[in-house]
C-alpha positions as CSV (number, residue, x, y, z in Angstrom):
1,X,-7.8,-12.7,-27.0
2,X,-7.8,-10.5,-29.6
3,X,-10.4,-12.5,-31.6
4,X,-13.3,-13.5,-29.3
5,X,-12.8,-9.3,-27.7
6,X,-13.7,-8.6,-31.4
7,X,-15.9,-11.1,-31.6
8,X,-18.0,-9.7,-28.5
9,X,-18.0,-6.2,-29.9
10,X,-19.6,-7.1,-33.1
11,X,-22.2,-9.5,-31.2
12,X,-23.2,-6.4,-29.2
13,X,-23.2,-3.9,-32.1
14,X,-26.3,-5.7,-33.8
15,X,-28.5,-5.4,-30.7
16,X,-27.1,-1.1,-29.9
17,X,-28.0,0.9,-32.9
18,X,-27.4,3.7,-30.9
19,X,-23.6,2.5,-31.7
20,X,-23.9,0.6,-34.8
21,X,-25.4,4.1,-36.6
22,X,-22.8,6.2,-35.4
23,X,-19.7,5.2,-37.2
24,X,-16.9,7.5,-35.9
25,X,-18.0,6.4,-32.1
26,X,-17.7,2.8,-33.5
27,X,-14.5,3.1,-34.3
28,X,-13.3,5.1,-31.5
29,X,-14.4,2.4,-29.0
30,X,-13.2,-0.7,-31.1
31,X,-9.2,1.2,-31.5
32,X,-9.5,1.8,-27.6
33,X,-10.7,-1.6,-26.4
34,X,-7.9,-3.5,-28.8
35,X,-5.0,-0.8,-28.1
36,X,-5.9,-0.9,-24.3
37,X,-6.0,-5.2,-24.1
38,X,-2.6,-4.8,-26.2
39,X,-1.1,-2.8,-23.9
40,X,-2.5,-4.3,-20.5
41,X,-1.0,-7.8,-21.9
42,X,2.1,-6.5,-22.7
43,X,2.6,-4.3,-19.0
44,X,2.2,-8.2,-17.8
45,X,4.0,-10.1,-20.0
46,X,1.0,-12.1,-20.5
47,X,2.0,-14.2,-23.6
48,X,5.3,-14.8,-22.6
49,X,6.5,-18.0,-23.5
50,X,7.5,-19.6,-20.1
51,X,4.4,-18.4,-18.4
52,X,2.0,-20.3,-21.5
53,X,3.3,-23.6,-19.7
54,X,2.4,-23.1,-16.0
55,X,-1.5,-22.8,-16.5
56,X,-2.2,-21.2,-13.0
57,X,0.2,-19.1,-13.3
58,X,-1.4,-17.7,-16.7
59,X,-4.3,-17.5,-15.0
60,X,-3.5,-15.5,-12.6
61,X,-1.7,-13.3,-14.8
62,X,-5.1,-13.2,-16.8
63,X,-6.9,-11.3,-14.0
64,X,-4.8,-9.1,-13.4
65,X,-4.9,-8.1,-17.0
66,X,-8.2,-8.2,-17.3
67,X,-8.7,-6.2,-14.1
68,X,-6.2,-3.3,-15.7
69,X,-7.9,-3.3,-18.8
70,X,-11.3,-2.9,-17.3
71,X,-10.0,0.1,-15.5
72,X,-7.7,1.9,-18.4
73,X,-10.7,1.3,-20.7
74,X,-13.3,2.7,-18.7
75,X,-11.3,5.7,-18.2
76,X,-10.5,5.9,-22.0
77,X,-14.0,6.0,-22.8
78,X,-15.0,8.4,-20.4
79,X,-12.6,10.9,-21.3
80,X,-13.3,9.7,-25.2
81,X,-16.5,8.9,-26.2
82,X,-18.6,8.6,-22.9
83,X,-21.6,10.6,-24.3
84,X,-21.2,8.6,-27.9
85,X,-21.3,4.9,-26.3
86,X,-24.2,3.6,-23.9
87,X,-23.8,2.8,-20.5
88,X,-25.4,-0.6,-21.3
89,X,-23.3,-1.5,-23.9
90,X,-20.1,-1.2,-21.9
91,X,-21.8,-2.9,-19.2
92,X,-22.5,-6.3,-20.8
93,X,-19.1,-6.1,-22.9
94,X,-17.0,-6.1,-20.3
95,X,-19.1,-9.2,-19.0
96,X,-18.9,-10.7,-21.6
97,X,-15.2,-10.5,-22.7
98,X,-14.8,-11.8,-19.0
99,X,-17.0,-14.8,-19.5
100,X,-15.3,-15.1,-23.1
101,X,-11.2,-15.2,-21.2
102,X,-13.0,-17.2,-18.6
103,X,-14.3,-20.1,-21.5
104,X,-10.8,-19.8,-23.3
105,X,-8.6,-20.3,-20.2
106,X,-10.8,-23.6,-19.0
107,X,-10.3,-24.9,-22.9
108,X,-6.9,-24.0,-22.2
109,X,-6.3,-26.1,-19.4
110,X,-8.5,-29.2,-20.7
111,X,-6.2,-29.4,-24.0
112,X,-3.2,-28.8,-21.6
113,X,-4.4,-31.6,-19.4
114,X,-5.1,-33.5,-22.2
115,X,-1.8,-33.2,-24.0
116,X,1.1,-33.1,-22.0
117,X,0.7,-36.7,-21.5
118,X,0.8,-37.3,-25.2
119,X,4.2,-39.4,-26.1
120,X,5.3,-37.1,-28.8
121,X,5.2,-34.5,-26.7
122,X,7.1,-36.1,-24.4
123,X,11.1,-35.8,-24.0
124,X,13.1,-38.7,-23.2
125,X,16.1,-37.8,-21.4
126,X,19.6,-39.0,-20.5
127,X,22.3,-37.9,-18.3
128,X,25.5,-38.5,-18.4
129,X,27.4,-38.3,-14.5
130,X,25.8,-39.8,-11.6
131,X,27.2,-36.6,-9.4
132,X,25.5,-33.6,-7.4
133,X,24.9,-31.4,-10.6
134,X,23.1,-34.9,-12.5
135,X,21.0,-35.1,-9.4
136,X,20.6,-31.6,-9.3
137,X,19.4,-32.1,-12.7
138,X,16.8,-34.8,-12.6
139,X,15.3,-33.2,-9.9
140,X,14.7,-30.0,-11.7
141,X,13.2,-31.7,-15.0
142,X,11.0,-34.0,-12.2
143,X,9.8,-30.7,-10.5
144,X,9.2,-28.3,-13.3
145,X,9.3,-29.5,-16.4
146,X,6.6,-32.5,-17.0
147,X,7.5,-32.7,-20.3
148,X,10.7,-34.0,-19.7
149,X,11.0,-37.5,-18.5
150,X,14.8,-38.7,-16.9
151,X,15.0,-41.9,-18.2
152,X,18.5,-42.6,-16.4
153,X,22.0,-42.0,-16.0
154,X,24.9,-43.2,-17.6
155,X,27.7,-43.6,-15.3
156,X,30.8,-46.0,-14.5
157,X,29.3,-48.7,-11.6
158,X,32.3,-48.2,-9.6
159,X,32.1,-44.4,-9.4
160,X,28.2,-44.8,-7.9
161,X,28.1,-45.8,-4.5
162,X,24.3,-45.4,-3.3
163,X,21.0,-46.5,-4.2
164,X,19.9,-44.1,-7.7
165,X,16.4,-43.0,-7.9
166,X,16.9,-43.5,-11.7
167,X,18.6,-46.8,-13.3
168,X,22.1,-46.5,-14.5
169,X,21.7,-47.2,-17.4
170,X,25.1,-47.7,-19.2
171,X,28.8,-46.2,-19.3
172,X,29.3,-43.2,-20.7
173,X,30.9,-44.4,-23.2
174,X,27.7,-46.3,-24.1
175,X,25.3,-43.3,-23.7
176,X,24.5,-43.1,-27.8
177,X,23.8,-46.6,-28.2
178,X,22.0,-47.0,-25.3
179,X,19.7,-44.3,-25.8
180,X,19.0,-45.5,-29.5
181,X,17.7,-48.3,-27.8
182,X,15.5,-46.6,-25.3
183,X,14.4,-43.7,-27.7
184,X,15.8,-41.1,-26.1
185,X,15.4,-37.6,-28.1
186,X,18.1,-35.5,-25.3
187,X,21.2,-36.7,-23.4
188,X,22.4,-34.1,-20.7
189,X,26.4,-34.3,-20.3
190,X,27.6,-33.1,-17.0
191,X,31.3,-34.6,-17.5
192,X,32.5,-31.6,-20.0
193,X,35.0,-33.2,-22.8
194,X,37.9,-31.0,-20.9
195,X,37.4,-33.7,-18.8
196,X,36.6,-36.8,-20.9
197,X,38.0,-36.6,-24.3
198,X,35.2,-39.9,-24.9
199,X,32.5,-37.3,-25.0
200,X,33.2,-35.8,-27.8
201,X,33.2,-38.8,-29.3
202,X,29.5,-39.2,-28.0
203,X,28.7,-35.7,-29.1
204,X,29.6,-37.0,-32.9
205,X,28.0,-40.1,-32.6
206,X,24.3,-37.9,-30.8
207,X,24.6,-35.5,-34.2
208,X,24.7,-39.3,-36.5
209,X,22.2,-40.6,-34.4
210,X,19.6,-37.3,-34.8
211,X,19.7,-37.3,-31.0
212,X,19.7,-33.9,-29.3
213,X,23.4,-33.5,-27.3
214,X,24.0,-30.6,-24.6
215,X,26.8,-29.7,-21.8
216,X,26.1,-29.0,-18.2
217,X,29.0,-27.5,-17.0
218,X,29.9,-27.2,-12.7
219,X,30.7,-23.5,-11.8
220,X,30.5,-24.2,-8.4
221,X,34.2,-25.0,-7.7
222,X,34.1,-20.8,-8.9
223,X,30.8,-19.4,-8.0
224,X,28.4,-20.6,-5.9
225,X,25.4,-18.7,-6.9
226,X,23.1,-18.3,-10.3
227,X,25.6,-16.7,-12.8
228,X,24.3,-15.0,-16.6
229,X,27.1,-16.1,-19.7
230,X,27.3,-13.9,-22.2
231,X,29.9,-14.3,-24.8
232,X,32.0,-11.5,-26.6
233,X,32.7,-13.3,-29.9
234,X,33.6,-16.6,-28.8
235,X,34.7,-16.0,-25.5
236,X,32.5,-16.5,-22.8
237,X,31.9,-14.1,-20.2
238,X,30.2,-15.1,-16.6
239,X,28.5,-12.0,-15.1
240,X,26.6,-11.7,-11.6
241,X,23.6,-10.7,-12.7
242,X,21.6,-9.3,-16.0
243,X,21.6,-6.0,-16.6
244,X,19.7,-4.6,-19.7
245,X,20.8,-1.3,-19.1
246,X,24.1,-1.8,-20.0
247,X,23.4,-2.1,-23.7
248,X,23.7,1.4,-25.0
249,X,20.6,1.0,-27.3
250,X,18.4,0.7,-23.9
251,X,20.1,3.4,-22.6
252,X,19.4,5.2,-25.5
253,X,15.4,4.2,-25.0
254,X,15.5,5.0,-21.3
255,X,17.3,8.7,-21.7
256,X,14.6,9.2,-24.9
257,X,11.7,8.3,-22.9
258,X,13.1,10.2,-19.9
259,X,13.5,13.6,-22.0
260,X,10.3,13.1,-23.3
261,X,8.2,13.2,-20.3
262,X,10.3,15.7,-17.9
263,X,10.0,18.5,-20.9
264,X,6.0,17.5,-21.1
265,X,5.8,17.9,-17.1
266,X,8.0,20.9,-16.8
267,X,6.3,22.9,-19.6
268,X,2.5,21.7,-18.7
269,X,2.8,21.0,-15.3
270,X,5.9,22.9,-13.3
271,X,5.1,25.9,-15.1
272,X,1.9,26.6,-12.8
273,X,2.8,24.7,-10.2
274,X,5.7,26.1,-9.2
275,X,4.3,29.8,-8.6
276,X,1.2,28.0,-6.4
277,X,3.6,26.2,-4.3
278,X,6.3,28.9,-3.8
279,X,3.8,31.0,-2.6
280,X,2.3,28.5,-0.2
281,X,5.8,28.2,1.3
282,X,6.8,31.4,1.3
283,X,3.2,32.5,3.2
284,X,4.0,30.3,5.8
285,X,8.1,30.4,6.4
286,X,10.3,32.3,5.6
287,X,13.7,31.0,3.4
288,X,14.2,29.3,-0.2
289,X,11.0,28.1,-1.9
290,X,13.4,24.8,-3.0
291,X,15.8,22.3,-0.8
292,X,18.8,21.6,-2.5
293,X,20.5,18.8,-1.3
294,X,23.4,16.4,-2.3
295,X,22.0,13.3,-3.2
296,X,24.0,10.0,-4.2
297,X,23.8,9.6,-8.2
298,X,25.1,7.3,-11.1
299,X,28.7,5.1,-10.2
300,X,28.2,6.9,-6.8
301,X,29.0,10.6,-8.2
302,X,27.1,12.9,-6.0
303,X,24.7,15.9,-7.6
304,X,22.2,18.5,-6.3
305,X,19.2,17.3,-5.7
306,X,15.9,19.1,-6.3
307,X,13.1,19.0,-3.9
308,X,10.6,21.8,-2.4
309,X,11.3,22.9,0.7
310,X,8.9,21.3,3.1
311,X,10.4,21.8,6.6
312,X,11.8,25.1,8.1
313,X,15.1,26.1,7.4
314,X,17.6,23.9,9.9
315,X,21.1,22.7,10.5
316,X,19.7,18.3,10.9
317,X,18.1,18.7,7.0
318,X,21.9,16.6,5.4
319,X,22.1,14.0,8.4
320,X,18.6,13.5,10.0
321,X,16.0,11.9,8.3
322,X,12.0,13.2,8.2
323,X,10.1,11.0,10.7
324,X,6.4,10.9,10.5
325,X,5.9,13.3,13.4
326,X,9.1,15.4,12.6
327,X,8.7,18.8,14.2
328,X,10.9,20.5,11.6
329,X,7.7,20.1,9.6
330,X,6.1,22.6,7.9
331,X,1.7,22.5,6.9
332,X,2.3,23.0,3.8
333,X,5.4,20.6,4.3
334,X,3.2,17.9,5.3
335,X,0.7,18.3,2.2
336,X,3.1,18.2,-0.6
337,X,4.9,15.1,0.8
338,X,2.1,13.2,1.4
339,X,1.0,13.6,-1.9
340,X,4.5,13.4,-3.9
341,X,4.5,17.1,-5.1
342,X,7.6,18.2,-3.0
343,X,9.2,15.5,-5.7
344,X,8.2,17.0,-8.2
345,X,11.6,19.4,-9.0
346,X,13.3,16.2,-9.9
347,X,11.7,16.6,-13.5
348,X,14.7,19.2,-13.8
349,X,17.4,16.8,-12.4
350,X,15.7,14.5,-15.1
351,X,16.3,16.9,-18.5
352,X,19.8,17.6,-16.9
353,X,20.4,13.9,-17.0
354,X,21.3,13.4,-13.1
355,X,18.4,11.4,-12.6
356,X,15.9,9.2,-14.5
357,X,11.9,8.7,-14.2
358,X,12.2,5.3,-12.8
359,X,15.1,4.5,-11.1
360,X,16.0,3.4,-6.7
361,X,15.3,6.8,-4.8
362,X,18.6,8.5,-4.0
363,X,19.7,9.1,-0.3
364,X,21.5,11.6,1.4
365,X,25.5,10.8,1.3
366,X,25.8,9.9,4.7
367,X,23.0,7.3,3.9
368,X,24.6,5.7,0.9
369,X,28.1,5.4,3.7
370,X,26.0,4.1,6.2
371,X,23.5,1.8,4.0
372,X,26.6,0.1,2.3
373,X,27.8,-1.1,5.7
374,X,24.7,-2.9,6.5
375,X,23.9,-4.2,3.4
376,X,26.7,-6.3,0.8
377,X,25.2,-5.4,-2.5
378,X,23.9,-1.8,-1.5
379,X,26.3,0.1,-3.6
380,X,25.2,-2.4,-6.4
381,X,22.1,0.0,-7.0
382,X,24.7,2.8,-7.3
383,X,24.8,1.3,-11.1
384,X,21.7,2.8,-12.2
385,X,20.7,6.4,-12.2
386,X,18.8,7.3,-9.1
387,X,14.5,7.7,-10.0
388,X,11.8,10.2,-9.0
389,X,9.9,6.6,-8.2
390,X,10.9,3.4,-8.5
391,X,9.8,-0.7,-8.0
392,X,10.9,-0.8,-4.5
393,X,8.7,2.8,-4.1
394,X,5.3,1.5,-5.5
395,X,5.4,-1.9,-3.5
396,X,5.5,0.2,-0.2
397,X,9.1,0.4,0.8
398,X,9.1,4.2,1.1
399,X,9.8,6.5,3.9
400,X,11.8,7.0,6.8
401,X,14.6,3.7,7.5
402,X,14.5,2.1,10.8
403,X,14.9,-1.4,10.4
404,X,17.9,-3.5,8.7
405,X,15.1,-5.9,7.1
406,X,13.5,-3.3,5.4
407,X,16.6,-1.5,3.6
408,X,17.0,-5.4,2.2
409,X,13.7,-5.4,1.0
410,X,14.5,-1.8,-0.6
411,X,17.9,-3.4,-1.9
412,X,16.4,-6.2,-3.4
413,X,13.6,-4.4,-4.9
414,X,15.9,-2.1,-7.0
415,X,18.2,-5.2,-8.0
416,X,14.9,-6.4,-8.8
417,X,14.5,-3.9,-11.6
418,X,17.9,-3.4,-12.7
419,X,17.7,-6.5,-13.9
420,X,14.5,-6.8,-15.0
421,X,14.2,-3.4,-16.9
422,X,12.0,-2.3,-19.7
423,X,10.4,0.6,-21.0
424,X,6.8,-1.3,-20.2
425,X,7.8,-1.6,-16.8
426,X,8.8,1.9,-16.6
427,X,5.2,3.1,-18.0
428,X,3.6,0.3,-15.2
429,X,5.8,1.7,-12.5
430,X,4.9,5.5,-13.5
431,X,0.9,4.3,-13.6
432,X,1.0,2.8,-10.4
433,X,2.9,5.5,-9.0
434,X,0.3,8.1,-9.7
435,X,-2.3,5.4,-8.4
436,X,-1.4,5.6,-5.0
437,X,-1.1,8.9,-4.9
438,X,-4.8,9.4,-5.4
439,X,-5.0,5.7,-3.3
440,X,-3.2,7.4,-0.6
441,X,-0.1,5.5,1.2
442,X,0.4,5.2,4.7
443,X,4.4,5.6,4.5
444,X,3.8,8.8,2.7
445,X,5.1,11.6,5.6
């Protein structure tokens, strides 16, 4: 993709002397286009290994990446070198690059279809143990991995009481010998060595025969959901979810990111925004400029959450959430809530370490107690610092909560964020939050 991007740039250079004669403009444009494509492809994880084997998903994500690339490139060029680069050049580049990407994806599809049926790319698989786990494994290979061809099962005949979709090839004790005859490349055993010592012998024979041997443990006796396996030295540990921010280095990265961004916002935005909003609030209704409320934070520890006051002073602010036609809301308050300006003081919370820029939205203490009684995994979101914005908010889940299904959707989005966190995801959420502010949101009130 980068090669064709630069080819399109160089080809167009020969036809646009206005750019070609301005070396600085050309180099600036070249840097912008390359860096923006790398950033966009990183945001959408375009070159993720598993994605490359799913042609349709890869193509769809390529379209999303190109659209973001188109928007960000246009913004960067407009802000930086709009008077130095002809608009016709930019238009032809975007069309040329889109055409080149289309040709690349069609070529990729052709070669994928052509090569995926080649014998040297097919892994012939044998499964030891005709049981529920073995049948589930065979179904996975059949439906999700076309490069894995299940040849059959190894099981004692007396243990088979039904017609199997795949043939029973031999007894487990003869698995490697039969694999040699059938040119098997991988053996998956759903029978563990602890249950049958014969498996150790088969593992040793498989190594000698240059056949990969893999064990598939069955944890359904202990847990009935997907688990993540980690190791503490040689001790296997199962956990119900993967948490990138459980790692100290990841937490340091996120904290440094929060400190830098919140400091810049406080210095360059809050320094002039606070006096303006404060004056507007004070002129309309007497009372404090800031609204300070106890919210549930990291590990369910309460903290003082700062906001610009958007309502008249009232005694129900800690018990009743805002509604679309809330009579307590002031005219200024309605505007700053609609534009999310009321949340800007929370950058002070971020700098103090009580919040993060991106994370689950903090709720009132009363609502935390109520929601945790409705949704079983609600409190899991408290493993993270609350955020000014979050994955749930950019997906439309914001505003008042009156439906348990809406609450469940928010919790699901927060847990997805917790299990998939990375710095690029935070940047993406921040960008989409800003984009949604300008676009407008129906649930913003």
